[in-house]
N, C-alpha and C positions, 0 to 999 in steps of 0.2 A: 484642236485644230486652229491654226492661225487664220486671220481674216481672209476670206475668199471673195473672189469677184462674184457678181450677181449671176453669171452664167453657171458657174459650178454650184453655187448655192441652190439655184433652181433645179439642177439635176439631182442634188441630194434630197431636196424636199419631195421631188417627183418620185424618186425611188422609194422613199419612206412611205409615201401614200400608197403606191401601187403594191409594194411588198406586203403591207399590212392588210390591204383590201383583198388581195387575191389569196393570201394565206390565212384568211379568216381570223385575224387577231389585231387588237389595238386600233380598230377602225375609228372609234370616237376620238382617241388621242391624235391620230394622224389627221383627221378632219380639222381639229382645232389648230394643230401646228400649221397646216396649209393655209387656213384663212388668217391666222395671226401673222404669218409670214407676209401675205399680200397686204395686210393692214399696215405693217411696218414699212413696206416698200412704198405704198401709196401716201404715207404720211411724211416721206422724205423726198424733197425735190431732187436731191442728188441721186438717190437710189432709183427714183423714177426715170431720171435721165439715163442712168447706167442701164437700166432694164430696156429702155427704148433703143439705145445705141447698140447694145448687144443683139437685140432682136432684129434691128435694121440690117446689120452686117450679116448675121446668120442667115436671114431669109432672102437677102437680095441676090439677084442674078443679073450681072452686066457683062457682056462679052467684050465690049470695047475696053482696051487697056487704059486709055487716057481717062475715059469717063468713070471707070471703076476706081482709078486712083483718086480722082477728084471726089468721088463719093466717100471713100474712106477718110480722106483729109477733112471733109466737111463735118463728118460725124465726130472725129477725134477733137476737132477745134471747139466743139460744144462744151468741152471741159475746161476751157481756158480761164473761166471765172473761178475755178476751184484750185485748191492746193492738194498735194499728195496726202498731207496730214488730214485734211478735211475728208478726203475719200476714205482713208483708213478708219477715221473716227465713225463715219456713217456705216461702214461695213461691220463694225463691231456689233451693231444692232442685230445682225443676222446670226451671230455666233450662238445665240440661245436656241436656234432651231437646228443647228448643224451638229453640235457636240463634237465627238471624235470620229465622225464618219470618214470612211476611206473611199476615195474616188479613184478608180482605175484610169490610167492614161489612155485615152482614145482620141479620135479625130475631133470630137466636140470639145473635150477638155483642152486639147492643143489649140483649137481656135479661140476659145475663151481666154486662155493664157496669153495668146498672141495679141488679142484686142487689149487686154489689160496692160501688157507691156507698152503698146503704142500710146495708151492714155497716160501712163505714168512717165514715160520717157519724154513725152511732149511737154511735161510740166517741170522738168529739171532744168537747172542752169546749164549753159553750154559745156562747161568743162566736166560735168558729171554724167553727161549723156552716153549711153552705151550704143555706139553706132552699129556694131555688129548685131546687137540684140534688136535694134529697130529694123535693120535690113532683113533679118531672118523672119521677124514677126510680120513685117509688112508684106513680104513675099508670100507667106502662108495665108494671110488674110486676103490678099489680092487673088491668089489662085482659087481660094474658096469662092469668092464672089464671081469669078469668071467661069466656075464649074457649075453644071446643073445641080440643083439642090438635092434631087433624088439620090444621087450618088453617095452623099454623106449619110443620109438616113438609112440606106441599105447596109452600111458598114458599121453601124453603131447599134448596140442592143438596147440603149435607153433612149426614151423620147423626152423632149422638153415638156414641162408641165402645161397642160391645157386647162386654164382656169374656167373657161366656159363650161366644159363638160364635167368638171369636178363638182361644182355646186349642184348642177342638175342631177347628175348620176348618184351622188351620195344621198341627197335628199330623197330621191325616188326609190333607191334600192335599200337604204338603211332601215326603213320601216319593216321590211320583211327579210332582212339580211340572213337570218338563220335558215331561211328556206330557199336561198338562191340555188338554182341548178346550174349545170355546166353551160347551158345555152345563155342564161343570164350573164354569167361571168364572161363568156366569150364576146357577147355583145358589148359589154362595158370595155373590154380590152380593145375591141375594134373602134369604138367611139373615141377612146383616148388617142389612138394612133392614126386615125383617119385624116386625110387631107380634105379640103373643101370639096373637090370633085368626087372623092370617094363617098363623102357623106351625102352629096346630092344623089349619087347613084344608089346608095343604100336606102335613102328615103323613098325613091321611086320604086325600088324593088319591094319594100315593105308595103307601099301603097297598092301595088299591083297584086301582091299575094293576098292581102287582106280584102281587097275589093272582089277578087275571084271567089273567096270563101263566102262573103256576104251575098253576092249576087246569085249564088247557087242555093241559098237557103230559101225554101219554099213554104213559109208559114204565114198565113194571112194575119194572124193575131199580132205578129211583131213586124208586119210589113212597113208600117209608118216609121217605126224606129230604125229599121234597116235602111230605108230610103234616106232618112236624115243622116245616118252614119256614113252612108256611101257618099252623099253630097259633101259632108264635112271632110272626108278623106280626100276626095277629088280636089278640094280647094286648098289642100296643103301644098305649100311651095317652100323652097329652100329659104331659110332665114337664119342667120348666124345665131341669133338669140333663142330660137325655138326649135332648131333642127334636132338637137339631141333629145329634147323632151318629146317631140313628135315621134321620133324613131322608137324611143322607149315605150311610149303609149301604144304604138302600133304593135310592138313586140308583145306587150302584155295582152292586148286585145286579141291577137292571133292565138295566143295560148288558151284564152278563154273560149274561143270559138272552136278549136280543134278537139 
């Protein structure tokens, strides 16, 4: 596969990880690929910038046409210090993780390719610029930014890689991977796909269910430990760095209590 932009590379790595994890094979290899991928991105200022800009545009929602246009222009201008050749050279570092993977054309891929077109066309000399290509790509990106983000997510089967949940989930589940049941796998799928609001609601739901179980246990011998556990659970609040770990811990704790 020729060099791909960071958005498509991210989708490919995400699919490799999820397919291996949920199909019970190659989990260690996929884990290594995932973290090596992020190490390469983090070690390259250009790839970091590309990752940031693609994420900015994909996640942004601005209804005002003029403000949205300015937002797109400001992001694309960040690449003015680079050349197309430098971009292609840095992207070659991602080829080792992608191989000959095939990506179906969907709304996300179209968006990533449109952003890619805007970046490259902005770096060409005037007589080489594809005016029609810029117009079509800019229109697609502008419409995306002006549209609610939920609409895109509902129409695409693959989700972008969530680095926060990958590290926690793999480390937490991999120790006992051979014994994962359907509830464990469903929870992992939910965590990977959940939005911030959905994770907040999920955390509160697990807290409520676990507290109900604990508060109904009537054994004096373990009363002190139960009281401490109840207090610890009540003190749990949403935090981006700990929410996945807390939800998984409550999930496991509930299974032990039932």
